[in-house]
N, C-alpha and C positions, 0 to 999 in steps of 0.2 A: 255588658262590656261594650266599649266603643268598637265600631267597625273600622277596618284598616283598608284604605283605598288602594287601588292598583294604579301606579304611576308609570311613566315611561321616559327613557333618556336615549338620545342617539349614541351609538357605540360602533365604531369601525365600519361605517357605511350601512349599518342596520339599526335596529332599536332593541333595547332590553327593558322589559317590564319589571317592576319591583314594588314591594310593599314596605312601608316604613312606619315606625312608631317610636315615640319617646324623643328625648333630647340629651345631648352630652357626647361623650366619646363613642365612636362608631363600633357597632358589633355587626359583622357580616355573616348572614346565615345562608349556607350553600346546601341545596337539596341534591338529590341524585336521580336515579332512574326507577320508575317512570313518573316521578312526581313533579312538583313545581313549588313556587313560594307559598302556595296554599298549605303545604305541609307544616309551615311554621305559624299558622294563624293563631294558635292558642298562646304561643310565646309572645307574638306581636300584640295581641289584645291585652295580655297582662302588662306588657311594657307600656302600652298606651294608657293604661289605667293606673300605672305606678307613680312613684314619687318623682318629681322633677329632678333631672340630672342622673337618672338611673341608667342612662345610655341611649344612644340613637341606634335602634335595631332596624337593620335593612336586609331584606330578603329578595334577591333577584330571581327571576326565571332564567335559567341557563339558556344560552342561545339555541334556537330551534325547539325550545320546550316552553310549556305554559303559554303565556301571551307575548313572549319575546318574538322578534323577527325570525324568519326562516330563510336565511340567505342560502345560496348555492354553495354548500360546504361539504366536505367529507364527514364532518362532525367527529373528528378524532379527539383524543384527550388534549392534544396540543391546541386544536381549535378552541375548545372550551376554556383552556387556561388563558389563551390570548384574549378571549372576550371577557373573562373575569378580570384580567388586568385592565382592559379597556373600560369596563364598568367602574372599577375603583378610581381610575384616572378621571373619568367623566364626572363623577360625583366629588372629586377632590378629597377622597378619604385618606386619612393618615392615622397612625397610632391605633391600629385595628386590633380588635379581637375577632378571630376567625372561628366559625362554628360550622361543622360539617356532618351530614348524614349520608350514608351510602357512598356514591361517587363524590359527594361533597367533601368527604374525609380526605381523599387523595388530592382533590383540588386545593383544599385548605392547606394541607401539609406542603404541597408543591409550591404554592404561593409563599408560604412562610420560609421555605428553604431558599427561594430565589430573592425574596425581599424580607430579610430576617428581622427588620425592626417592626415587630408585632408585639402586642401587649399580652396576648394569650391565645391558646388553641383549645377548643372544646369539640370533642369528636365522639361519634356514636355509630355503631353498626356499619362500618366500612372496612375495606381492605387497607391495612397499613403496609403490607409487603406483598411481593409477588407470591403466587402459589407454585411450589416446586414441581408439581405434576398433577394429573387428574385424580390421583389417589387422595389428594387433599380434600376433595369433595366427598360428601356422603353419596351413597349409590344413586339416590334420586336426583340430587343436584348435578352429579357427574353426567348422567344420561341427558338431563334437560339442557345443560349448557353445551354439551357436545352436539346436540341437535340444533341449537341456535347458531352454532358456528358452521354447520354443514351448509354448503351452497345449495340454494333452492329450498331446503327445509326451513332454515331460519327466516327466509323471506316469506314463505307461506305462513308460518306461525305468527310472526310479528306484524308484517305489512298487511297481509290479507285477513288473518283471523283475529288481529288485535289482541294477541295473547297477553301482553303485559297489563292492559287495562281491563280486559274482560275476564281474565282467568287468574293471573298471578297476583295482582293486587288484592282481589277479593279473597283468594285462598290464604294469603299471607297475613291479612289483618286479623288480629284477635279481638279488636273492638269494632264491631260492624259500623260502617258508615251509613248515613242516611242517603236517600236518593239525590238530594240537592248537592251533598258533598261529593258523591261519586260523579255527578254531572260536571263539576268543576274540573276534576282530574281528567275526564274523558274528552271534554270539549276541544282541547287543542289538537286532537288527533283524529279528525273525521275521515281521513282517507289514507291509503297506503303511503303516499309521498310524505305526508306529515309525520308518519311513524318511523321514518328512516333513522332519526337520531336515537330512538329507543333500541333498534337493532344494532346500531354501531356501538352503543354502550355495552350491550350484552357480549359483543365480540371483542371488546377491549379488555376484559378481565385477563390479567397476565398469568398465563399458565405455561410452565415449562419453557420460559423465555420468550413467549410470543403473546402479544405483539412486542417487538423489541423496544420501541420507544416507551411504552407504558411500563414495561419491566424495568427499564433504566430509571425512569422517574420515580417509581415507587421504591426501588432500592435506595436511591439517593434520599428520598424522603424519610425512610426508616433510619438511615444513617444520621440524618439531621436531628431527628427526635432523640437519638441516643446520645447526642452531645450538647443539645441546646439547653439553656437555662430558662427558656420561656415557659411560664406556667402552663401546664397542659391538663385538661380535664377529660377523663374518659367516663362517659355515661353508659351504663349497661343495665339490662333488665333480665328477668327470669322467664324463660330459659335463654332468650336471645337466639340469634342465628349466626351472624358473622362474628359477634363478640359473645362468646360463651365463658364459663368459668375458667377453662383452660387458657383462653385468649387473654383474659384479665391477668392471669398469672404471668404470661409472657410479657405483657405490657409493663407490669410492675418490675420485672427483672431488667428490662431494656430501656425504659424511658425514665430517666432520673428525676425530671421535674413533674412527675405525674401525681395527680389526685384522682381518686376513683369515686364515683357516685353511683350507688345502686338505686335505681328508680323502681325496683320491685317488679311485680308481675300480676297477671300474665302479660308478657311482653315478647313479641317476636321481632321481626326485622324492622318494621315501621314504628320505631319507638315513639316519635312525636304523635302518632295516631293512637297507639295502644295505651300509652301512659302520658296523656297531654299535660295534666296538671303537675305531675311529678317532674316531668322534663322541664316545664316552664319554671317551677320552683327552683330546681337545681341550677339551671342556667342563670336566672336572674340573681340568685344569691351569690353564685361564684363570681359573676361579673362585678357585682357591687364590692365584693371583697378585694378585687384587683385594683379598684380605684385608689 
């Protein structure tokens, strides 16, 4: 399959790196924490090798992540949303399909709510709505994310010990990555300062109303999906982590324009890594059906 080069564009006084494949109407692929556009390489390779006009597939590295610039920001959800907007403007993208994984789900839905002229939404393994309280986590997840929020403890785990790249990513993957693949994910975070966006994402998960801004944005996003007619694809695997069988039932009840695609298993949180061919097949087929 053809390789997909890493490109770069100026955005809001910094730069954003991205990978691109194919031609036609644009499809924007948004990753989450702690990954990068590399997460979408299997989809991009398929798009590059596909039929002409199957879509222009574009995967940016979020600001402060991957090979994108690392400006002096707090790296809040609002900061990321602002840079996603700037990236779309810099490339002159219109009539978009938005695809999201992990925090990319919330960013995609937030963008669609604020700029509702979109052609479709495809979402996987992300939070659609705020969590009412810590009881919404399983016991292991509750303890982990409470530690990450604790002042000092979170800094030690993420900034000093590189928890997300050296521990969580490896433990969460059900399809082991090769050394070269792991090196791509680890390379952007060689020191504590570079890892600060990863810690900020962990502390942005909206639980019991905090952080307030993220809670409000995700609440508004869920309300938008409950009323929009924009075609929405939910991809899920077996057993999944954030999107389980119960979650799929909730989505079916509350998102009227929903199509559900089961990509099988074994699949955990990092769906494009655990089920790369199935995710690529489902996305490319669905996008072509939208044309």
